[in-house]
DRENVOZA-968692 format. One record per atom (N, C-alpha, C, CB): y, x, z; residue in three letters. Coordinates in steps of 0.02 Angstrom, whole numbers, plus 50000, padded with zeros to 5 digits. Glycine has a CB too. Example, Ala and Ser with C-alpha at 12.3 -4.5 7.8 and 13.67 -1.06 7.14 Angstrom:
// residues 2
497165066050390ALA 497755061550390ALA 498355066050390ALA 497765056550452ALA 498885064250354SER 499475068450357SER 500025064550394SER 499705070450286SER 
END
This chain:
// residues 156
591164373347970MET 591474376947915MET 591204384047913MET 592244376947922MET 591164386847855ILE 590874393447846ILE 591274398847881ILE 590814395047772ILE 591924397847890PHE 592334402947923PHE 592154403747997PHE 593074401147917PHE 591864398548027ASN 591674398748098ASN 590944400548109ASN 591824392048129ASN 590574401648055ALA 589864403148061ALA 589754409748097ALA 589534403247991ALA 589224410048137LYS 589054416148174LYS 588404419248149LYS 588994414548248LYS 587994415248115LYS 587344417548091LYS 587244415648018LYS 586774414648134LYS 586884419947982LEU 586694418747913LEU 585944419447909LEU 587054423547864LEU 585614414247882SER 584884414647874SER 584704412047805SER 584524410547929SER 584094413647784PHE 583864411847718PHE 583204408047724PHE 583774418047673PHE 583104403047681GLU 582504398947684GLU 581864403047673GLU 582544393447633GLU 581904408347633ASP 581304412247618ASP 581124417247672ASP 581394415847552ASP 581514417447726ASP 581374422047782ASP 581464418247848ASP 581844428447779ASP 581034413247861PRO 581124409047920PRO 581064413047985PRO 580614403447921PRO 581484411248033GLY 581464414448098GLY 581874420848102GLY 580764415948116GLY 582194422848047ILE 582594428948044ILE 583314426948028ILE 582324434047991ILE 583794430148061TYR 584504428748046TYR 584904435248050TYR 584784423548094TYR 585494434948023TYR 585964440548023TYR 586604438248057TYR 586114443147950TYR 586914442548096LYS 587544440848130LYS 588124442148083LYS 587624444848196LYS 588544437048074ILE 589124437548030ILE 589714440648067ILE 589314430548002ILE 590004445748037LYS 590604448848065LYS 591234446048034LYS 590584456548056LYS 591214444747968SER 591784441647934SER 591554438247870SER 592334446947919SER 591974433547846VAL 591844429947785VAL 592484429847743VAL 591594422647800VAL 592414431447678VAL 592974430947631VAL 592744426547574VAL 593194438147606VAL 593154421447559ILE 593004416947503ILE 593544417847450ILE 592964409447527ILE 593324419747390ASP 593804420647335ASP 594034413847309ASP 593484424847277ASP 594564413947270ASP 594824407747240ASP 594294404747194ASP 595484409047201ASP 594284398147193ALA 593794394547152ALA 594064393747081ALA 593634387747183ALA 593604394247033THR 593764392446964THR 593374386146949THR 593584398346913THR 593704381346919ASN 593354375046905ASN 593614371846841ASN 593424370246965ASN 593144369146804ASP 593304365346743ASP 593364357946759ASP 592774366446688ASP 593004355746810ILE 593024348846833ILE 593274348946904ILE 592314345346828ILE 593724344446922LEU 594064344646986LEU 593574344847046LEU 594504338646993LEU 593014341147043GLU 592564340747099GLU 592084346647105GLU 592164334447095GLU 592024350747053TYR 591554356247052TYR 591914362747039TYR 591004355047000TYR 591674368047071GLY 591984374547060GLY 591494380147073GLY 592594375347105GLY 591704385947053GLN 591304391847064GLN 591734396947100GLN 591014394746997GLN 591444400047151PHE 591814404947190PHE 591324409847220PHE 592244401447246PHE 591584415447243THR 591174420747274THR 591324420947348THR 591314427647241THR 590784421247387VAL 590844421947459VAL 590574428947477VAL 590444416247497VAL 590974432747514THR 590764439447535THR 590674439447611THR 591274444847513THR 590084441147633PHE 589924441547704PHE 589904448847725PHE 589254438047720PHE 590204450447782THR 590104456847814THR 589664455447874THR 590794460247835THR 589084458947876LEU 588574457347926LEU 588464463247973LEU 587924455447892LEU 588224461748033ASP 587964466648079ASP 587384470148043ASP 587734463448149ASP 587244476448055PRO 586734479948015PRO 586004477848030PRO 586794487248026PRO 585904473548079PHE 585224471748099PHE 585004464848074PHE 585164472048175PHE 584354464248063ALA 584034457648054ALA 583754455848122ALA 583474457847997ALA 583904449848146TYR 583694447548213TYR 583154442248206TYR 584294444848253TYR 582694442248253GLU 582174437148256GLU 582374431748305GLU 581494440248276GLU 582304425448284GLU 582394419848332GLU 581824420448383GLU 582374412748295GLU 582004421548446THR 581494422848496THR 581504417548551THR 581594429748527THR 580924416248579ASP 580864411948636ASP 580994415948699ASP 580174408448638ASP 581204412648752THR 581304415848816THR 580634417448847THR 581714411348863THR 580584423548875ILE 579974425848908ILE 580094425248984ILE 579784433148887ILE 579684421349018GLU 579744420649091GLU 579314425949124GLU 579544413449115GLU 579624429849168VAL 579274435249202VAL 579264433849277VAL 579604442149187VAL 578664432949305THR 578594431849377THR 578174437449409THR 578274425049391THR 577904441849367GLN 577524447549391GLN 577574452949337GLN 576764445649406GLN 577304458849351GLN 577334464249302GLN 577084461949234GLN 576924470349326GLN 577484463349182THR 577334461049115THR 577464466649065THR 577754454749097THR 577074466849011THR 577184471848959THR 577534468448900THR 576524475048936THR 578094471348879LEU 578454469048820LEU 578264473748762LEU 579234468948831LEU 578164470948703ASN 577984474948645ASN 578514474048591ASN 577284473048618ASN 578954478948584ASN 579494478748536ASN 579264482248472ASN 580144482048564ASN 579174478348419LEU 578944481048355LEU 579534483448312LEU 578544475848317LEU 580144482248334GLY 580724483848294GLY 581154489248324GLY 581134477748283GLY 581794488748312TYR 582294493448335TYR 582464491948408TYR 582934493248291TYR 582744496748443GLU 582944495848514GLU 583324489248523GLU 583374501848537GLU 583094485048568ALA 583374478348578ALA 583854478148638ALA 582814473248587ALA 584364473848632GLU 584854472848685GLU 584744465848714GLU 585584473648657GLU 584334465248766PRO 584124458648790PRO 584654454948830PRO 583504459348831PRO 584544448448835TYR 584894444048882TYR 584374442648937TYR 585174437348848TYR 584574443749000ILE 584114442649056ILE 584454438149108ILE 583894449349088ILE 584124432749126LYS 584354428549181LYS 583904430249240LYS 584324420749163LYS 584214432649294CYS 583844435049352CYS 583964430349411CYS 584064442349370CYS 583424427649438TYR 583464423149496TYR 583354427349559TYR 582934417349491TYR 583834427249604VAL 583824431749661VAL 584164428449721VAL 584154438349644VAL 583914430049780ALA 584214427649843ALA 584364433649887ALA 583744422549880ALA 584814437849864GLY 584984443949901GLY 585054449849854GLY 584444445449954GLY 584614454849863THR 584654461149826THR 583964463049800THR 584954466849870THR 583944466049741GLY 583304468349713GLY 583414472749653GLY 582864462449694GLY 582874475649628ASN 582894480149570ASN 582504477149513ASN 582614487049589ASN 582734478549452ILE 582374476949391ILE 582194483549358ILE 582794472349343ILE 581554484249340TYR 581304490249307TYR 581074488449237TYR 580714493549348TYR 581304492249188LEU 581074491249119LEU 580924498249092LEU 581614487549074LEU 580274499849086GLY 580074506649069GLY 580334511349123GLY 580344508748999GLY 580714516449103ASP 580984521249152ASP 581704519449173ASP 580974528249123ASP 581954513749152GLN 582624511449171GLN 582584507149234GLN 582944507549112GLN 583114507449274VAL 583144503149334VAL 583874500949344VAL 582874506949397VAL 583944494749362ILE 584604492249384ILE 584504488649450ILE 584924487549330ILE 585024488749489THR 585014485249554THR 585484479249550THR 585224489949612THR 585224473549572ILE 585624467449579ILE 585754466749653ILE 585264461049549ILE 586384465949672LYS 586534465749744LYS 586954459649762LYS 586904472149766LYS 586774456849819ASP 587154451449851ASP 587274445449805ASP 587824454049874ASP 586724442849776ILE 586764436849734ILE 586334431449766ILE 586524438349661ILE 586594425449769ASN 586224419749794ASN 586194414549738ASN 586544416749859ASN 585644414349702GLY 585564409849645GLY 585324413749585GLY 586234406149629GLY 585774415049538PHE 585584418849479PHE 586174422849453PHE 585314414249424PHE 586004427949413ILE 586484432149379ILE 586234432949307ILE 586584439049414ILE 586684432849259GLU 586514433649189GLU 586744440549166GLU 586844428049146GLU 586284444249135LEU 586414451049112LEU 586374451049036LEU 585924456149144LEU 586924452449003ASP 586934452548930ASP 587054459748907ASP 587494447848902ASP 586524462948885SER 586564470048865SER 586974470948802SER 585864472848855SER 586984466048759GLU 587384466448698GLU 588134466348715GLU 587204460748649GLU 588334461748758MET 589034461248778MET 589214466148833MET 589184454148802MET 588704469248864MET 588784473648922MET 589184470048976MET 589144480248901MET 588904464248996ASN 589244459949044ASN 588734456749090ASN 589664454649008ASN 588904456449155ALA 588504452849205ALA 588944447149229ALA 588274457649265ALA 588664441049228TYR 589074435249244TYR 588624429449266TYR 589494433149183TYR 588944423949283LYS 588594417749297LYS 588984412149263LYS 588544416449375LYS 588644408649218ALA 588944402949183ALA 588644396649211ALA 588824403449106ALA 589074392549241GLU 588844386449273GLU 589414381349275GLU 588584387849346GLU 589264375149256ASN 589764369749257ASN 590394371549219ASN 589934367949329ASN 590314374249158ASP 590884376249116ASP 591324381649147ASP 591304370249099ASP 591064385249195LEU 591434390649228LEU 591034397149222LEU 591584388849302LEU 591364402449199ILE 591034408949194ILE 591324413549247ILE 591134412049122ILE 590894416049290THR 591094420449345THR 590874427549329THR 590804418049413THR 591334432249330ASN 591184439349319ASN 590804442049379ASN 591834443349306ASN 590204444849366LEU 589784447649419LEU 589614454949406LEU 589154443549428LEU 590014458349365ASN 589864465349350ASN 589824469649413ASN 590394468149303ASN 590194467949465ASN 590184471849526ASN 589554470549568ASN 590804470449568ASN 589114466049545HIS 588484464749580HIS 587884467949545HIS 588364457149585HIS 588024472149494MET 587504475649458MET 587654483149460MET 587454473049384MET 587144487049478VAL 587224494349480VAL 586724497349430VAL 587094497149553VAL 586984501349384GLY 586574504549333GLY 586804502649264GLY 585834502649342GLY 586474505449214ASP 586634504049144ASP 586274497749121ASP 586454509949098ASP 586574494249074PHE 586254488249047PHE 585594490249014PHE 586724484548997PHE 585094486149024LEU 584414487749001LEU 584354487148925LEU 583914483249034LEU 583954491648896LEU 583784491448826LEU 583024491348821LEU 584084497548787LEU 582754487848772ILE 582034487748762ILE 581874492448703ILE 581764480448748ILE 581574498248717PRO 581434503048663PRO 580864500648619PRO 581274509948692PRO 580804503648561ASN 580244502248517ASN 579594504048553ASN 580304506248450ASN 579084499848545GLY 578444500948576GLY 578354496648638GLY 578364508248595GLY 577874498548680GLN 577724494648740GLN 578124497148799GLN 576974494848755GLN 578384492348838SER 578754493848899SER 578534489048954SER 579524493448887SER 578464491549013ILE 578304487349071ILE 578944484949103ILE 577854491049122ILE 578984478449117VAL 579554475649153VAL 579284472849219VAL 579914470149111VAL 579634474349273LYS 579444471949340LYS 580064471749383LYS 578884476449372LYS 579994468849442PHE 580564468349488PHE 580314468549559PHE 580964461949476PHE 580794469549606ASP 580604469549677ASP 581184466649718ASP 580444476849701ASP 581114467149783GLY 581634464649828GLY 581654457049829GLY 582314467349808GLY 582254454349829ASP 582364447149834ASP 582374443549767ASP 583004445749870ASP 582164446949714ILE 582124443749647ILE 581474439849643ILE 582164449149591ILE 581524433649618SER 580934429449613SER 580694428349541SER 581064422749644SER 581144429149493LYS 580954427649423LYS 581484430549376LYS 580874420049412LYS 581254432449316LEU 581694434449262LEU 581554429949202LEU 581604441949244LEU 582074428049166GLU 582004424749102GLU 582324429449051GLU 582344417549101GLU 581924431949004ILE 582154437048957ILE 582144434348886ILE 581724443348962ILE 582724434648853ASN 582744433748781ASN 582804440848753ASN 583344429048758ASN 582264443448724PRO 582264450548705PRO 582734452148646PRO 581574452648687PRO 582884447348605ARG 583314448448547ARG 583034453948501ARG 584034450248569ARG 582404453048481TRP 582084458048437TRP 582514458748374TRP 581364455848418TRP 582564465048349ARG 582974466348291ARG 582684472348251ARG 583704467848312ARG 582864472448186TRP 582644477548140TRP 583224479948097TRP 582074475048096TRP 583174486248075ILE 583674488848027ILE 583384487947958ILE 583844496448041ILE 
END
């Protein structure tokens, strides 16, 4: 149903979507019972988002953000403690065995597994990472073995 929709996209702009904040549907006017005309009003997040693939990082990598500052989702595989560096930003992941999920948009660190979400904010030290416009180097150290990054590229 349209009231539960989270994204709005258009056929003439493939790979781009808008986040829906609210939907209002006016009353329908109809001359024939099965057909009607009505107005739908969408309130949207101010950004256009690109459908992006996950970027697997196992060594120093350069990200190239052509749009507005991005709020990435990062899945970090770690067996202990380590640091993630993105440009001049750094966060520390501490005392994790397995993986931790970092959602910069939600500003939340957690682990979702077997229909259970575990709050892990106390295992992350630093501010949630942002990907600025332009090129940024991403790397890690310590007990981190891999990052999976959905950059969530966006434009105004």
